[in-house]
C-alpha angles and dihedrals in degrees: 000000000000115000146175113261130193114195112207137031100224124111094281093050092047094049091046092048090050092051091050094045092051088052089059097250096124095220125205112220114207121190136161091225145335113319129236093283089090093054103043135080094255094242127115111239107193094171131345107152094107143000096283120112114251090251093053091048092049092052091052094046093051092055100038107030110042093174095057114109091239090054092051093058103027134223093286091060090050090050091048092052093048091050093051091045094052091047089052095051093042090055090049093053093246101099124189124215133200134053144193098309098079144348123246117226111228131182118244129211087267094052094252122130120249126189119226129178095198126025137168112263088242088072098040098097088059094077102125092211090070090079129210128103119303127212113206111202133181147142130268086221092063108081122223096018111102115173097195091051092048092048093047092053091048090049091052087060093052096263115135103235142141131184134223139176121230126217119247110238109245094237091059101046116123140157101258131040130188134162089263091050090055093045090056090049090053089054085067112086092210092058091046092052094052093047090046091055090052092049091051090051092049098038100092108162095341113127094188132041123203118205131177111275094261100104098138138307101225104046114358092174090061090046093051092046091050092049092048091051092048096044101038093228139085111274127210138175127241116204116249134203115282141328086064114211092196087051093050089051090053094048091048095052092047092048092051094047093047092049093047088053091053103266129125135216121212111186117191095040110113114195107227106175148353139204133205148154140206092022092305128111106223107172140021131182127214131191115262135169107305092336146049117261117222121217122191104212138204098177132010131194112199111206103148096134131241134274094311092050098045094247089114120037135189133196140201091268092061097254114149115193141172106236107210107045100007092240117174113270123211108224139137107291092220118063089214088066095057094090136040119235092253124053093221096042109162090228094052128222121307095224091067091064090057115121146111115309116225142181124241090281090056091246113150118257133210129223093282093047092257118147110253099191126012092198099052126084125189124213143171127011091346087076117093130222101067140074092213094179094056090042092047087227102113101113091039092054090045093049095047102039092043091057093042092050092049092050091047093051091045088059094055117113109234 
C-alpha cells in the first residue's frame, strides 16, 4: 500500500504531519528519536539576529536572499503557519502569544536576554520591557538553574532583579530531580500551595516572579494561575537546560492533534535509504527490530534536521551528505572553506548554511537545479541557504516550512 510519510519528529515534521493529517492523508511519521522540541526553549524565534522586527527582516530576506527558506515560501506562508500554530496551542490550553510585529525580550537561565516572536503565555510576564522588580526563584535541587546568578546578570543590564532559593517541602524530597520531576510535582496542588506561600514571604516589592520552566505537564495555565494567587505577583517561566518541559508540552499537543486527525507517529524508526524513478520517490526503508521495514510511498516530507540534528552529516574527507534519502547537499566544495578564520565571525561559518536546495515548491534540486523528486518536499533545518542558529530563526523556519511543505504535498494529485 502506498502511503504518505513524514521523516523527522522535530517542529517542521510535526507541523507537516499535522497539515497532511488534516487534509485526510493519514500520514505516518517516522523518526529515529525525539525531535528538537525536547531540547529547545519552547519559543518560536522567527528572527532575532538584529533589532529589526520579524516582519521587517522577512521582507528584506525575500527581496535580497532568494535562496533563503523564508524567501522560498513567502511572508503569507509564514503568517498562515503562525495562525494555525496559535489555534492549535489555544485549543490545547497552552496558548502562545506574539507575532511578527515585534520580538519579546525574555531572560534566559544565564541571565541573558533572548528575543522571541511567539512564546507560551506562561512566559509572557517575563518580558523585561514590562518594568518593575523581578524575583527569580528556584531550587538548589534543580541543577543548572541558579537564581542569584540569573538576577545578578539581569541587574548588570539595568533590570531590577534579585534571586532566592526555595526550600523543598519534606513530603516531596527524593534522591533524583530533573525538570520533568519538578513539572510533575507542580501538577500537585499541595506542592504548589507550599511553594506559593514561600514566594509570598520572599516577594517583597517584586511585581513579577520568574521560576524555572517546570510549572506542570498537564495544565500549566492552571499551575501559573494557582502560583499567582498564592504569591500575589505575576508568575512566568524561564527556560531551562534540557530536557525542556515547554518542548515536551509542545510535542505532546502535536502528537495528540496528529493522531486525532488520523496520523501516526513511529519513534525509533530511522529512515536509512530511498529509491525512485522518473522523478518520483517510490520506496523508503526504515530500521526495525532485526530487519529493515519497506514502505511504498506516494508523498514524502523530509524534515530530519541539519548538521546539528543529524539529518546532514560530514566526515574527515569533506563529504557532506543527507542521511535519509541521500539527496544532494549544497555546501562549500573545499573543506577548508567550511569555517571562517575567527570563531565569532559576524558572517558565521559557511558549513552551517549547508542543506538541500529546493525550488519554490520545496522539491529537492540537483546540481543543475533540476527537480529530483516531484513527490518529495523538504522542510526545516534540512533546507540550505540559511544559518538559522546565527539568525535566531531556527524554530520559525521549521514552523513555517513544515506547514508549507505539508500543504504543498497535500495538494499533489495521486
